[in-house]
N, C-alpha and C positions, 0 to 999 in steps of 0.2 A: 898702240893704245889698247888698253884692256877693257873688258866689259865692266860696266858700272861707273865709268867716269862720265864727265859732262859731254863727252863726244860720242854718244851712242849712234849719232848719224854717220860717223866715220865707219862704224861696223856695218851699217846698212849699205854703205857705198860699195862694199865688196860685191854685193849682188849685181851692181851695175857694170862691173868690169868683166865684159864678155869678149870684147873685140881686141885682137892683137893690134898694137900700135895706136891705141886709143889716146886722144888728146882731150884733157879736161881742163876747163878754166875754173879757177877759184876766185869768186868775187872778193876782191881785196879792198873792201871799204871799211869793214869792221868785223869783229868776231874772231874766232880761232883760226885765222887764215893759215898760218904756218903749220899748225897741227893737221889741218885738213890736207894741205899740200904734201906734207911729209908722209901721211898715211897713204895717200894715193900713189905717191912715188914708190913706196914700199910694195904696192900691189902691181907695179910695173906700168903705171900710167904716166904718160908725159904730161906735166902740169905747166900751165901758164897762168899768171896772175892777170885778172881782169879789172881794169880801173877806168877804161874808156871804151866807147862803142867799137872802135876799130880792133880792140883786143878780143872781140867775140869771133872774129874771122877764123874759120877752120876748126872750130871746137866741135867735139862730139858730145860733150856734156858740159853743163855749168853747175858748179857747186856753190850754193849760197850759204856760207856759215851763218849761224844764228846771231841774232842781235835784236835790239829793241825795234819794233816795226816802224814807228814813226821816224826814228833816227835813220833807219835803213832807207825808207822812202825819200827822205830829205837828201841823203847821200846819193841815191840813184838818180834823182832829178838833177842835182848839182853836177854830176859827172856825165850827164846826157845819156845814161843807160836806160832811162825810163821813158824814152820817146817812142 
């Protein structure tokens, strides 16, 4: 992804990649999920999609792609990730 696109957060994520073997979860409820996952994979990060609470096990980081906040809250509650 290049600077100036809607995924500026992806570029900021590069600063979070410090550990070898890092495992990052991408909250896969809404937003640019695949773009975030692709960028992190390109940085050498192992990526797992997070849809349920048990998907959080063993993650070093959690990336929450942008989206409308009330929709995100509703989806988090429905998936039991907001408990």
